[in-house]
Structure formats: C-alpha cells, structure tokens
mmCIF file of the N, C-alpha and C atoms, coordinates in Angstrom:
data_MODEL
# 
_entry.id   MODEL 
# 
loop_
_atom_site.group_PDB 
_atom_site.id 
_atom_site.type_symbol 
_atom_site.label_atom_id 
_atom_site.label_alt_id 
_atom_site.label_comp_id 
_atom_site.label_asym_id 
_atom_site.label_entity_id 
_atom_site.label_seq_id 
_atom_site.pdbx_PDB_ins_code 
_atom_site.Cartn_x 
_atom_site.Cartn_y 
_atom_site.Cartn_z 
_atom_site.occupancy 
_atom_site.B_iso_or_equiv 
_atom_site.pdbx_formal_charge 
_atom_site.auth_seq_id 
_atom_site.auth_comp_id 
_atom_site.auth_asym_id 
_atom_site.auth_atom_id 
_atom_site.pdbx_PDB_model_num 
ATOM 1   N N  . UNK A 1 1  ? 96.095  95.458 111.693 1.00 0.00 ? 1  UNK A N  1 
ATOM 2   C CA . UNK A 1 1  ? 95.559  94.530 110.523 1.00 0.00 ? 1  UNK A CA 1 
ATOM 3   C C  . UNK A 1 1  ? 94.494  95.142 110.332 1.00 0.00 ? 1  UNK A C  1 
ATOM 4   N N  . UNK A 1 2  ? 93.645  95.213 109.480 1.00 0.00 ? 2  UNK A N  1 
ATOM 5   C CA . UNK A 1 2  ? 92.454  95.495 109.198 1.00 0.00 ? 2  UNK A CA 1 
ATOM 6   C C  . UNK A 1 2  ? 91.674  94.242 108.597 1.00 0.00 ? 2  UNK A C  1 
ATOM 7   N N  . UNK A 1 3  ? 91.002  93.719 109.402 1.00 0.00 ? 3  UNK A N  1 
ATOM 8   C CA . UNK A 1 3  ? 89.983  92.435 109.214 1.00 0.00 ? 3  UNK A CA 1 
ATOM 9   C C  . UNK A 1 3  ? 88.245  92.742 108.581 1.00 0.00 ? 3  UNK A C  1 
ATOM 10  N N  . UNK A 1 4  ? 88.096  92.481 107.546 1.00 0.00 ? 4  UNK A N  1 
ATOM 11  C CA . UNK A 1 4  ? 86.436  92.639 106.658 1.00 0.00 ? 4  UNK A CA 1 
ATOM 12  C C  . UNK A 1 4  ? 86.086  91.120 106.693 1.00 0.00 ? 4  UNK A C  1 
ATOM 13  N N  . UNK A 1 5  ? 84.687  91.570 107.054 1.00 0.00 ? 5  UNK A N  1 
ATOM 14  C CA . UNK A 1 5  ? 83.844  90.435 107.012 1.00 0.00 ? 5  UNK A CA 1 
ATOM 15  C C  . UNK A 1 5  ? 82.544  90.468 106.037 1.00 0.00 ? 5  UNK A C  1 
ATOM 16  N N  . UNK A 1 6  ? 82.155  89.537 105.237 1.00 0.00 ? 6  UNK A N  1 
ATOM 17  C CA . UNK A 1 6  ? 81.053  89.702 104.339 1.00 0.00 ? 6  UNK A CA 1 
ATOM 18  C C  . UNK A 1 6  ? 79.909  88.789 104.710 1.00 0.00 ? 6  UNK A C  1 
ATOM 19  N N  . UNK A 1 7  ? 78.841  89.340 104.132 1.00 0.00 ? 7  UNK A N  1 
ATOM 20  C CA . UNK A 1 7  ? 77.590  88.344 104.099 1.00 0.00 ? 7  UNK A CA 1 
ATOM 21  C C  . UNK A 1 7  ? 77.262  87.653 105.935 1.00 0.00 ? 7  UNK A C  1 
ATOM 22  N N  . UNK A 1 8  ? 76.929  86.701 105.933 1.00 0.00 ? 8  UNK A N  1 
ATOM 23  C CA . UNK A 1 8  ? 76.732  86.233 107.372 1.00 0.00 ? 8  UNK A CA 1 
ATOM 24  C C  . UNK A 1 8  ? 77.545  86.563 108.052 1.00 0.00 ? 8  UNK A C  1 
ATOM 25  N N  . UNK A 1 9  ? 78.940  86.555 107.734 1.00 0.00 ? 9  UNK A N  1 
ATOM 26  C CA . UNK A 1 9  ? 79.965  86.633 108.486 1.00 0.00 ? 9  UNK A CA 1 
ATOM 27  C C  . UNK A 1 9  ? 80.161  87.987 109.336 1.00 0.00 ? 9  UNK A C  1 
ATOM 28  N N  . UNK A 1 10 ? 79.594  89.052 108.700 1.00 0.00 ? 10 UNK A N  1 
ATOM 29  C CA . UNK A 1 10 ? 79.647  90.385 109.360 1.00 0.00 ? 10 UNK A CA 1 
ATOM 30  C C  . UNK A 1 10 ? 78.265  90.443 110.401 1.00 0.00 ? 10 UNK A C  1 
ATOM 31  N N  . UNK A 1 11 ? 77.253  89.805 110.137 1.00 0.00 ? 11 UNK A N  1 
ATOM 32  C CA . UNK A 1 11 ? 76.103  89.233 110.819 1.00 0.00 ? 11 UNK A CA 1 
ATOM 33  C C  . UNK A 1 11 ? 76.835  88.810 112.187 1.00 0.00 ? 11 UNK A C  1 
ATOM 34  N N  . UNK A 1 12 ? 77.635  87.726 112.172 1.00 0.00 ? 12 UNK A N  1 
ATOM 35  C CA . UNK A 1 12 ? 77.950  86.910 113.436 1.00 0.00 ? 12 UNK A CA 1 
ATOM 36  C C  . UNK A 1 12 ? 79.113  88.028 114.259 1.00 0.00 ? 12 UNK A C  1 
ATOM 37  N N  . UNK A 1 13 ? 79.926  88.702 113.413 1.00 0.00 ? 13 UNK A N  1 
ATOM 38  C CA . UNK A 1 13 ? 81.133  89.390 113.701 1.00 0.00 ? 13 UNK A CA 1 
ATOM 39  C C  . UNK A 1 13 ? 80.360  90.494 114.549 1.00 0.00 ? 13 UNK A C  1 
ATOM 40  N N  . UNK A 1 14 ? 79.482  90.897 114.094 1.00 0.00 ? 14 UNK A N  1 
ATOM 41  C CA . UNK A 1 14 ? 78.235  92.197 114.694 1.00 0.00 ? 14 UNK A CA 1 
ATOM 42  C C  . UNK A 1 14 ? 78.931  93.310 114.093 1.00 0.00 ? 14 UNK A C  1 
ATOM 43  N N  . UNK A 1 15 ? 79.852  93.362 112.837 1.00 0.00 ? 15 UNK A N  1 
ATOM 44  C CA . UNK A 1 15 ? 80.250  94.746 112.268 1.00 0.00 ? 15 UNK A CA 1 
ATOM 45  C C  . UNK A 1 15 ? 80.730  93.870 110.721 1.00 0.00 ? 15 UNK A C  1 
ATOM 46  N N  . UNK A 1 16 ? 81.125  94.908 110.218 1.00 0.00 ? 16 UNK A N  1 
ATOM 47  C CA . UNK A 1 16 ? 81.966  94.766 108.564 1.00 0.00 ? 16 UNK A CA 1 
ATOM 48  C C  . UNK A 1 16 ? 83.558  94.528 108.794 1.00 0.00 ? 16 UNK A C  1 
ATOM 49  N N  . UNK A 1 17 ? 84.120  94.822 109.935 1.00 0.00 ? 17 UNK A N  1 
ATOM 50  C CA . UNK A 1 17 ? 84.977  94.598 110.061 1.00 0.00 ? 17 UNK A CA 1 
ATOM 51  C C  . UNK A 1 17 ? 85.724  95.707 110.717 1.00 0.00 ? 17 UNK A C  1 
ATOM 52  N N  . UNK A 1 18 ? 87.308  95.805 110.842 1.00 0.00 ? 18 UNK A N  1 
ATOM 53  C CA . UNK A 1 18 ? 87.864  97.278 111.320 1.00 0.00 ? 18 UNK A CA 1 
ATOM 54  C C  . UNK A 1 18 ? 89.301  96.879 111.804 1.00 0.00 ? 18 UNK A C  1 
ATOM 55  N N  . UNK A 1 19 ? 89.806  97.679 112.084 1.00 0.00 ? 19 UNK A N  1 
ATOM 56  C CA . UNK A 1 19 ? 91.369  97.545 112.729 1.00 0.00 ? 19 UNK A CA 1 
ATOM 57  C C  . UNK A 1 19 ? 91.479  96.525 113.743 1.00 0.00 ? 19 UNK A C  1 
ATOM 58  N N  . UNK A 1 20 ? 92.507  95.507 113.671 1.00 0.00 ? 20 UNK A N  1 
ATOM 59  C CA . UNK A 1 20 ? 92.630  94.529 114.615 1.00 0.00 ? 20 UNK A CA 1 
ATOM 60  C C  . UNK A 1 20 ? 94.029  94.429 115.195 1.00 0.00 ? 20 UNK A C  1 
ATOM 61  N N  . UNK A 1 21 ? 94.124  94.655 116.509 1.00 0.00 ? 21 UNK A N  1 
ATOM 62  C CA . UNK A 1 21 ? 95.882  94.478 116.899 1.00 0.00 ? 21 UNK A CA 1 
ATOM 63  C C  . UNK A 1 21 ? 96.169  93.170 117.247 1.00 0.00 ? 21 UNK A C  1 
ATOM 64  N N  . UNK A 1 22 ? 96.638  92.123 115.996 1.00 0.00 ? 22 UNK A N  1 
ATOM 65  C CA . UNK A 1 22 ? 97.175  90.871 116.198 1.00 0.00 ? 22 UNK A CA 1 
ATOM 66  C C  . UNK A 1 22 ? 98.367  90.678 116.973 1.00 0.00 ? 22 UNK A C  1 
ATOM 67  N N  . UNK A 1 23 ? 98.321  89.688 117.577 1.00 0.00 ? 23 UNK A N  1 
ATOM 68  C CA . UNK A 1 23 ? 99.314  89.411 118.758 1.00 0.00 ? 23 UNK A CA 1 
ATOM 69  C C  . UNK A 1 23 ? 100.349 89.326 117.981 1.00 0.00 ? 23 UNK A C  1 
ATOM 70  N N  . UNK A 1 24 ? 101.931 89.382 118.404 1.00 0.00 ? 24 UNK A N  1 
ATOM 71  C CA . UNK A 1 24 ? 103.036 88.708 117.612 1.00 0.00 ? 24 UNK A CA 1 
ATOM 72  C C  . UNK A 1 24 ? 103.044 86.972 117.628 1.00 0.00 ? 24 UNK A C  1 
ATOM 73  N N  . UNK A 1 25 ? 103.382 86.303 116.670 1.00 0.00 ? 25 UNK A N  1 
ATOM 74  C CA . UNK A 1 25 ? 103.441 84.924 116.549 1.00 0.00 ? 25 UNK A CA 1 
ATOM 75  C C  . UNK A 1 25 ? 102.225 84.474 115.842 1.00 0.00 ? 25 UNK A C  1 
ATOM 76  N N  . UNK A 1 26 ? 101.396 85.265 115.731 1.00 0.00 ? 26 UNK A N  1 
ATOM 77  C CA . UNK A 1 26 ? 100.074 84.927 114.363 1.00 0.00 ? 26 UNK A CA 1 
ATOM 78  C C  . UNK A 1 26 ? 100.776 85.298 113.111 1.00 0.00 ? 26 UNK A C  1 
ATOM 79  N N  . UNK A 1 27 ? 101.456 84.399 112.478 1.00 0.00 ? 27 UNK A N  1 
ATOM 80  C CA . UNK A 1 27 ? 102.246 84.128 111.304 1.00 0.00 ? 27 UNK A CA 1 
ATOM 81  C C  . UNK A 1 27 ? 101.563 83.903 110.177 1.00 0.00 ? 27 UNK A C  1 
ATOM 82  N N  . UNK A 1 28 ? 100.155 83.003 110.017 1.00 0.00 ? 28 UNK A N  1 
ATOM 83  C CA . UNK A 1 28 ? 99.852  82.505 109.032 1.00 0.00 ? 28 UNK A CA 1 
ATOM 84  C C  . UNK A 1 28 ? 98.221  82.700 109.317 1.00 0.00 ? 28 UNK A C  1 
ATOM 85  N N  . UNK A 1 29 ? 97.415  82.611 107.971 1.00 0.00 ? 29 UNK A N  1 
ATOM 86  C CA . UNK A 1 29 ? 96.240  82.521 108.084 1.00 0.00 ? 29 UNK A CA 1 
ATOM 87  C C  . UNK A 1 29 ? 95.527  81.529 108.765 1.00 0.00 ? 29 UNK A C  1 
ATOM 88  N N  . UNK A 1 30 ? 95.995  80.563 109.065 1.00 0.00 ? 30 UNK A N  1 
ATOM 89  C CA . UNK A 1 30 ? 95.493  79.472 110.113 1.00 0.00 ? 30 UNK A CA 1 
ATOM 90  C C  . UNK A 1 30 ? 95.541  79.934 111.407 1.00 0.00 ? 30 UNK A C  1 
ATOM 91  N N  . UNK A 1 31 ? 97.048  80.489 111.615 1.00 0.00 ? 31 UNK A N  1 
ATOM 92  C CA . UNK A 1 31 ? 97.089  81.025 113.210 1.00 0.00 ? 31 UNK A CA 1 
ATOM 93  C C  . UNK A 1 31 ? 96.139  81.871 113.476 1.00 0.00 ? 31 UNK A C  1 
ATOM 94  N N  . UNK A 1 32 ? 95.750  82.943 112.470 1.00 0.00 ? 32 UNK A N  1 
ATOM 95  C CA . UNK A 1 32 ? 94.948  83.895 112.816 1.00 0.00 ? 32 UNK A CA 1 
ATOM 96  C C  . UNK A 1 32 ? 93.329  83.545 113.127 1.00 0.00 ? 32 UNK A C  1 
ATOM 97  N N  . UNK A 1 33 ? 93.329  82.568 112.340 1.00 0.00 ? 33 UNK A N  1 
ATOM 98  C CA . UNK A 1 33 ? 91.784  81.765 112.367 1.00 0.00 ? 33 UNK A CA 1 
ATOM 99  C C  . UNK A 1 33 ? 91.826  81.177 113.900 1.00 0.00 ? 33 UNK A C  1 
ATOM 100 N N  . UNK A 1 34 ? 92.674  80.607 114.103 1.00 0.00 ? 34 UNK A N  1 
ATOM 101 C CA . UNK A 1 34 ? 92.854  80.002 115.580 1.00 0.00 ? 34 UNK A CA 1 
ATOM 102 C C  . UNK A 1 34 ? 92.738  80.944 116.820 1.00 0.00 ? 34 UNK A C  1 
ATOM 103 N N  . UNK A 1 35 ? 93.349  82.403 116.614 1.00 0.00 ? 35 UNK A N  1 
ATOM 104 C CA . UNK A 1 35 ? 93.400  83.088 117.451 1.00 0.00 ? 35 UNK A CA 1 
ATOM 105 C C  . UNK A 1 35 ? 91.695  83.806 117.654 1.00 0.00 ? 35 UNK A C  1 
ATOM 106 N N  . UNK A 1 36 ? 91.384  84.145 116.369 1.00 0.00 ? 36 UNK A N  1 
ATOM 107 C CA . UNK A 1 36 ? 89.964  84.628 116.296 1.00 0.00 ? 36 UNK A CA 1 
ATOM 108 C C  . UNK A 1 36 ? 88.987  83.507 117.318 1.00 0.00 ? 36 UNK A C  1 
ATOM 109 N N  . UNK A 1 37 ? 89.289  82.512 116.972 1.00 0.00 ? 37 UNK A N  1 
ATOM 110 C CA . UNK A 1 37 ? 88.396  81.203 117.544 1.00 0.00 ? 37 UNK A CA 1 
ATOM 111 C C  . UNK A 1 37 ? 88.721  81.470 119.216 1.00 0.00 ? 37 UNK A C  1 
ATOM 112 N N  . UNK A 1 38 ? 89.748  81.666 119.513 1.00 0.00 ? 38 UNK A N  1 
ATOM 113 C CA . UNK A 1 38 ? 89.816  81.927 121.096 1.00 0.00 ? 38 UNK A CA 1 
ATOM 114 C C  . UNK A 1 38 ? 89.546  83.072 121.655 1.00 0.00 ? 38 UNK A C  1 
ATOM 115 N N  . UNK A 1 39 ? 89.526  84.026 120.842 1.00 0.00 ? 39 UNK A N  1 
ATOM 116 C CA . UNK A 1 39 ? 88.904  85.182 121.367 1.00 0.00 ? 39 UNK A CA 1 
ATOM 117 C C  . UNK A 1 39 ? 87.296  85.266 121.206 1.00 0.00 ? 39 UNK A C  1 
ATOM 118 N N  . UNK A 1 40 ? 86.947  85.053 119.991 1.00 0.00 ? 40 UNK A N  1 
ATOM 119 C CA . UNK A 1 40 ? 85.359  85.073 119.858 1.00 0.00 ? 40 UNK A CA 1 
ATOM 120 C C  . UNK A 1 40 ? 85.078  83.687 119.310 1.00 0.00 ? 40 UNK A C  1 
ATOM 121 N N  . UNK A 1 41 ? 84.685  82.755 119.731 1.00 0.00 ? 41 UNK A N  1 
ATOM 122 C CA . UNK A 1 41 ? 84.058  81.682 119.473 1.00 0.00 ? 41 UNK A CA 1 
ATOM 123 C C  . UNK A 1 41 ? 83.332  81.423 118.491 1.00 0.00 ? 41 UNK A C  1 
ATOM 124 N N  . UNK A 1 42 ? 82.285  82.222 118.812 1.00 0.00 ? 42 UNK A N  1 
ATOM 125 C CA . UNK A 1 42 ? 80.964  82.323 117.571 1.00 0.00 ? 42 UNK A CA 1 
ATOM 126 C C  . UNK A 1 42 ? 81.413  82.763 116.471 1.00 0.00 ? 42 UNK A C  1 
ATOM 127 N N  . UNK A 1 43 ? 82.676  83.668 115.895 1.00 0.00 ? 43 UNK A N  1 
ATOM 128 C CA . UNK A 1 43 ? 83.188  84.220 115.191 1.00 0.00 ? 43 UNK A CA 1 
ATOM 129 C C  . UNK A 1 43 ? 84.043  83.151 114.245 1.00 0.00 ? 43 UNK A C  1 
ATOM 130 N N  . UNK A 1 44 ? 84.811  82.600 115.450 1.00 0.00 ? 44 UNK A N  1 
ATOM 131 C CA . UNK A 1 44 ? 85.885  81.688 114.950 1.00 0.00 ? 44 UNK A CA 1 
ATOM 132 C C  . UNK A 1 44 ? 85.040  80.280 114.476 1.00 0.00 ? 44 UNK A C  1 
ATOM 133 N N  . UNK A 1 45 ? 84.060  79.845 115.209 1.00 0.00 ? 45 UNK A N  1 
ATOM 134 C CA . UNK A 1 45 ? 83.484  79.073 114.185 1.00 0.00 ? 45 UNK A CA 1 
ATOM 135 C C  . UNK A 1 45 ? 82.685  79.265 113.167 1.00 0.00 ? 45 UNK A C  1 
ATOM 136 N N  . UNK A 1 46 ? 82.451  80.351 112.917 1.00 0.00 ? 46 UNK A N  1 
ATOM 137 C CA . UNK A 1 46 ? 81.941  80.560 111.567 1.00 0.00 ? 46 UNK A CA 1 
ATOM 138 C C  . UNK A 1 46 ? 82.902  80.705 110.249 1.00 0.00 ? 46 UNK A C  1 
ATOM 139 N N  . UNK A 1 47 ? 84.105  81.066 110.995 1.00 0.00 ? 47 UNK A N  1 
ATOM 140 C CA . UNK A 1 47 ? 85.161  81.180 109.994 1.00 0.00 ? 47 UNK A CA 1 
ATOM 141 C C  . UNK A 1 47 ? 85.843  80.011 109.660 1.00 0.00 ? 47 UNK A C  1 
ATOM 142 N N  . UNK A 1 48 ? 85.914  78.942 110.893 1.00 0.00 ? 48 UNK A N  1 
ATOM 143 C CA . UNK A 1 48 ? 86.245  77.491 110.469 1.00 0.00 ? 48 UNK A CA 1 
ATOM 144 C C  . UNK A 1 48 ? 85.996  76.835 109.301 1.00 0.00 ? 48 UNK A C  1 
ATOM 145 N N  . UNK A 1 49 ? 84.673  76.890 108.780 1.00 0.00 ? 49 UNK A N  1 
ATOM 146 C CA . UNK A 1 49 ? 84.133  76.762 107.449 1.00 0.00 ? 49 UNK A CA 1 
ATOM 147 C C  . UNK A 1 49 ? 85.337  76.261 106.200 1.00 0.00 ? 49 UNK A C  1 
ATOM 148 N N  . UNK A 1 50 ? 85.273  75.589 105.496 1.00 0.00 ? 50 UNK A N  1 
ATOM 149 C CA . UNK A 1 50 ? 86.266  75.195 104.717 1.00 0.00 ? 50 UNK A CA 1 
ATOM 150 C C  . UNK A 1 50 ? 85.678  75.950 103.411 1.00 0.00 ? 50 UNK A C  1 
ATOM 151 N N  . UNK A 1 51 ? 84.514  76.325 103.607 1.00 0.00 ? 51 UNK A N  1 
ATOM 152 C CA . UNK A 1 51 ? 83.800  77.396 102.365 1.00 0.00 ? 51 UNK A CA 1 
ATOM 153 C C  . UNK A 1 51 ? 84.285  78.683 102.754 1.00 0.00 ? 51 UNK A C  1 
ATOM 154 N N  . UNK A 1 52 ? 84.726  79.325 103.970 1.00 0.00 ? 52 UNK A N  1 
ATOM 155 C CA . UNK A 1 52 ? 84.923  80.326 103.848 1.00 0.00 ? 52 UNK A CA 1 
ATOM 156 C C  . UNK A 1 52 ? 86.426  80.525 103.301 1.00 0.00 ? 52 UNK A C  1 
ATOM 157 N N  . UNK A 1 53 ? 86.414  81.731 102.551 1.00 0.00 ? 53 UNK A N  1 
ATOM 158 C CA . UNK A 1 53 ? 87.607  82.122 101.725 1.00 0.00 ? 53 UNK A CA 1 
ATOM 159 C C  . UNK A 1 53 ? 88.212  83.180 102.240 1.00 0.00 ? 53 UNK A C  1 
ATOM 160 N N  . UNK A 1 54 ? 89.650  83.156 101.800 1.00 0.00 ? 54 UNK A N  1 
ATOM 161 C CA . UNK A 1 54 ? 90.170  84.215 102.749 1.00 0.00 ? 54 UNK A CA 1 
ATOM 162 C C  . UNK A 1 54 ? 90.754  84.916 101.510 1.00 0.00 ? 54 UNK A C  1 
ATOM 163 N N  . UNK A 1 55 ? 90.893  86.540 101.448 1.00 0.00 ? 55 UNK A N  1 
ATOM 164 C CA . UNK A 1 55 ? 91.481  87.354 100.381 1.00 0.00 ? 55 UNK A CA 1 
ATOM 165 C C  . UNK A 1 55 ? 92.017  88.303 101.010 1.00 0.00 ? 55 UNK A C  1 
ATOM 166 N N  . UNK A 1 56 ? 93.560  88.162 100.713 1.00 0.00 ? 56 UNK A N  1 
ATOM 167 C CA . UNK A 1 56 ? 94.896  89.146 100.635 1.00 0.00 ? 56 UNK A CA 1 
ATOM 168 C C  . UNK A 1 56 ? 95.016  89.417 99.397  1.00 0.00 ? 56 UNK A C  1 
ATOM 169 N N  . UNK A 1 57 ? 95.197  91.132 99.527  1.00 0.00 ? 57 UNK A N  1 
ATOM 170 C CA . UNK A 1 57 ? 95.667  91.933 98.173  1.00 0.00 ? 57 UNK A CA 1 
ATOM 171 C C  . UNK A 1 57 ? 94.986  91.275 97.004  1.00 0.00 ? 57 UNK A C  1 
ATOM 172 N N  . UNK A 1 58 ? 93.901  91.256 96.931  1.00 0.00 ? 58 UNK A N  1 
ATOM 173 C CA . UNK A 1 58 ? 92.808  91.016 95.712  1.00 0.00 ? 58 UNK A CA 1 
ATOM 174 C C  . UNK A 1 58 ? 92.965  89.382 95.313  1.00 0.00 ? 58 UNK A C  1 
ATOM 175 N N  . UNK A 1 59 ? 93.401  88.528 96.067  1.00 0.00 ? 59 UNK A N  1 
ATOM 176 C CA . UNK A 1 59 ? 93.713  87.193 95.844  1.00 0.00 ? 59 UNK A CA 1 
ATOM 177 C C  . UNK A 1 59 ? 93.306  86.215 96.652  1.00 0.00 ? 59 UNK A C  1 
ATOM 178 N N  . UNK A 1 60 ? 92.455  85.186 96.415  1.00 0.00 ? 60 UNK A N  1 
ATOM 179 C CA . UNK A 1 60 ? 92.308  83.905 97.582  1.00 0.00 ? 60 UNK A CA 1 
ATOM 180 C C  . UNK A 1 60 ? 93.558  83.402 98.341  1.00 0.00 ? 60 UNK A C  1 
ATOM 181 N N  . UNK A 1 61 ? 93.362  83.403 99.290  1.00 0.00 ? 61 UNK A N  1 
ATOM 182 C CA . UNK A 1 61 ? 94.920  82.662 100.252 1.00 0.00 ? 61 UNK A CA 1 
ATOM 183 C C  . UNK A 1 61 ? 94.515  81.777 100.882 1.00 0.00 ? 61 UNK A C  1 
ATOM 184 N N  . UNK A 1 62 ? 95.204  80.600 100.909 1.00 0.00 ? 62 UNK A N  1 
ATOM 185 C CA . UNK A 1 62 ? 95.217  79.471 101.868 1.00 0.00 ? 62 UNK A CA 1 
ATOM 186 C C  . UNK A 1 62 ? 95.734  79.669 103.116 1.00 0.00 ? 62 UNK A C  1 
ATOM 187 N N  . UNK A 1 63 ? 95.413  78.740 104.283 1.00 0.00 ? 63 UNK A N  1 
ATOM 188 C CA . UNK A 1 63 ? 95.647  78.687 105.051 1.00 0.00 ? 63 UNK A CA 1 
ATOM 189 C C  . UNK A 1 63 ? 97.056  78.896 105.725 1.00 0.00 ? 63 UNK A C  1 
ATOM 190 N N  . UNK A 1 64 ? 97.726  78.280 104.809 1.00 0.00 ? 64 UNK A N  1 
ATOM 191 C CA . UNK A 1 64 ? 99.058  78.574 105.214 1.00 0.00 ? 64 UNK A CA 1 
ATOM 192 C C  . UNK A 1 64 ? 100.010 79.621 104.559 1.00 0.00 ? 64 UNK A C  1 
ATOM 193 N N  . UNK A 1 65 ? 99.351  80.843 103.967 1.00 0.00 ? 65 UNK A N  1 
ATOM 194 C CA . UNK A 1 65 ? 99.524  82.035 103.678 1.00 0.00 ? 65 UNK A CA 1 
ATOM 195 C C  . UNK A 1 65 ? 100.342 82.914 104.768 1.00 0.00 ? 65 UNK A C  1 
ATOM 196 N N  . UNK A 1 66 ? 101.557 83.248 104.745 1.00 0.00 ? 66 UNK A N  1 
ATOM 197 C CA . UNK A 1 66 ? 101.959 83.851 105.502 1.00 0.00 ? 66 UNK A CA 1 
ATOM 198 C C  . UNK A 1 66 ? 101.498 85.263 105.788 1.00 0.00 ? 66 UNK A C  1 
ATOM 199 N N  . UNK A 1 67 ? 101.421 85.911 107.113 1.00 0.00 ? 67 UNK A N  1 
ATOM 200 C CA . UNK A 1 67 ? 100.770 87.171 107.313 1.00 0.00 ? 67 UNK A CA 1 
ATOM 201 C C  . UNK A 1 67 ? 101.644 88.525 107.297 1.00 0.00 ? 67 UNK A C  1 
ATOM 202 N N  . UNK A 1 68 ? 102.911 88.208 107.333 1.00 0.00 ? 68 UNK A N  1 
ATOM 203 C CA . UNK A 1 68 ? 104.252 89.199 107.204 1.00 0.00 ? 68 UNK A CA 1 
ATOM 204 C C  . UNK A 1 68 ? 103.807 90.107 106.003 1.00 0.00 ? 68 UNK A C  1 
ATOM 205 N N  . UNK A 1 69 ? 103.551 91.457 106.538 1.00 0.00 ? 69 UNK A N  1 
ATOM 206 C CA . UNK A 1 69 ? 103.402 92.689 105.667 1.00 0.00 ? 69 UNK A CA 1 
ATOM 207 C C  . UNK A 1 69 ? 101.975 92.780 104.985 1.00 0.00 ? 69 UNK A C  1 
ATOM 208 N N  . UNK A 1 70 ? 100.928 91.777 105.615 1.00 0.00 ? 70 UNK A N  1 
ATOM 209 C CA . UNK A 1 70 ? 99.673  92.048 105.278 1.00 0.00 ? 70 UNK A CA 1 
ATOM 210 C C  . UNK A 1 70 ? 98.832  92.902 106.200 1.00 0.00 ? 70 UNK A C  1 
ATOM 211 N N  . UNK A 1 71 ? 98.124  93.922 105.224 1.00 0.00 ? 71 UNK A N  1 
ATOM 212 C CA . UNK A 1 71 ? 97.617  95.092 106.191 1.00 0.00 ? 71 UNK A CA 1 
ATOM 213 C C  . UNK A 1 71 ? 96.096  94.972 106.397 1.00 0.00 ? 71 UNK A C  1 
ATOM 214 N N  . UNK A 1 72 ? 95.498  94.208 105.220 1.00 0.00 ? 72 UNK A N  1 
ATOM 215 C CA . UNK A 1 72 ? 94.013  93.620 104.962 1.00 0.00 ? 72 UNK A CA 1 
ATOM 216 C C  . UNK A 1 72 ? 93.752  92.005 104.538 1.00 0.00 ? 72 UNK A C  1 
ATOM 217 N N  . UNK A 1 73 ? 92.772  91.790 105.224 1.00 0.00 ? 73 UNK A N  1 
ATOM 218 C CA . UNK A 1 73 ? 92.407  90.294 105.218 1.00 0.00 ? 73 UNK A CA 1 
ATOM 219 C C  . UNK A 1 73 ? 90.606  90.468 105.017 1.00 0.00 ? 73 UNK A C  1 
ATOM 220 N N  . UNK A 1 74 ? 90.152  90.116 104.134 1.00 0.00 ? 74 UNK A N  1 
ATOM 221 C CA . UNK A 1 74 ? 88.809  89.701 103.673 1.00 0.00 ? 74 UNK A CA 1 
ATOM 222 C C  . UNK A 1 74 ? 88.267  88.186 104.156 1.00 0.00 ? 74 UNK A C  1 
ATOM 223 N N  . UNK A 1 75 ? 87.583  88.031 104.720 1.00 0.00 ? 75 UNK A N  1 
ATOM 224 C CA . UNK A 1 75 ? 86.960  87.063 105.258 1.00 0.00 ? 75 UNK A CA 1 
ATOM 225 C C  . UNK A 1 75 ? 85.343  86.692 104.411 1.00 0.00 ? 75 UNK A C  1 
ATOM 226 N N  . UNK A 1 76 ? 85.361  86.188 103.273 1.00 0.00 ? 76 UNK A N  1 
ATOM 227 C CA . UNK A 1 76 ? 84.184  85.840 102.026 1.00 0.00 ? 76 UNK A CA 1 
ATOM 228 C C  . UNK A 1 76 ? 83.434  84.551 102.451 1.00 0.00 ? 76 UNK A C  1 
ATOM 229 N N  . UNK A 1 77 ? 82.065  84.471 102.655 1.00 0.00 ? 77 UNK A N  1 
ATOM 230 C CA . UNK A 1 77 ? 81.274  83.271 103.156 1.00 0.00 ? 77 UNK A CA 1 
ATOM 231 C C  . UNK A 1 77 ? 80.978  82.639 101.611 1.00 0.00 ? 77 UNK A C  1 
ATOM 232 N N  . UNK A 1 78 ? 80.486  81.473 101.634 1.00 0.00 ? 78 UNK A N  1 
ATOM 233 C CA . UNK A 1 78 ? 80.053  81.135 100.329 1.00 0.00 ? 78 UNK A CA 1 
ATOM 234 C C  . UNK A 1 78 ? 78.821  82.013 99.896  1.00 0.00 ? 78 UNK A C  1 
ATOM 235 N N  . UNK A 1 79 ? 78.894  81.877 98.573  1.00 0.00 ? 79 UNK A N  1 
ATOM 236 C CA . UNK A 1 79 ? 78.042  82.930 97.739  1.00 0.00 ? 79 UNK A CA 1 
ATOM 237 C C  . UNK A 1 79 ? 76.821  82.213 97.058  1.00 0.00 ? 79 UNK A C  1 
ATOM 238 N N  . UNK A 1 80 ? 75.539  82.424 97.100  1.00 0.00 ? 80 UNK A N  1 
ATOM 239 C CA . UNK A 1 80 ? 74.421  81.406 96.638  1.00 0.00 ? 80 UNK A CA 1 
ATOM 240 C C  . UNK A 1 80 ? 73.270  82.355 95.708  1.00 0.00 ? 80 UNK A C  1 
ATOM 241 N N  . UNK A 1 81 ? 73.142  82.123 94.658  1.00 0.00 ? 81 UNK A N  1 
ATOM 242 C CA . UNK A 1 81 ? 72.198  82.772 93.958  1.00 0.00 ? 81 UNK A CA 1 
ATOM 243 C C  . UNK A 1 81 ? 70.634  82.232 93.678  1.00 0.00 ? 81 UNK A C  1 
ATOM 244 N N  . UNK A 1 82 ? 69.977  82.872 92.784  1.00 0.00 ? 82 UNK A N  1 
ATOM 245 C CA . UNK A 1 82 ? 68.811  82.245 92.690  1.00 0.00 ? 82 UNK A CA 1 
ATOM 246 C C  . UNK A 1 82 ? 68.257  82.639 91.545  1.00 0.00 ? 82 UNK A C  1 
# 
C-alpha cells in the first residue's frame, strides 16, 4: 500500500510517503492509524488529530472505511491560508 503525507505530516514522517507493507488484519483506516501509532509514535500522534483528513480514491474517507482493495491513502493536515 502506498501512504502519502502532506504538509507538516511529511515533515514528521521524514518523507512524502512511499510503499508500506501493511500487516494482515489491518482492515480499516482506524486500524491503520493505530498500527502507524505503534510503529512510529511521533507520526501516529500527528495523524491522530481529528483535523487530519484521509483521502482514498480521490474522496475523503472516515475511520471506518474498509481498506480491502485500497492501494493508496493520503493523509492531509488542516490547511490554513492567509
């Protein structure tokens, strides 16, 4: 699965993303966030905010969205303007 990080999330992750071998049993966005939190606590904490949006197939996805067949997920932090 390809995970993409934007804005400050890329800074915390140390990259804009890449291919990740997600273990079997990670069936929802919430489970994926939990797994990332266990593997990379700093990144997990950054993704845990309710303002971080998840995009799957060019649409926002909720934490209960299933991951079956998903090949790419983008994590997008809040955007501010000025």
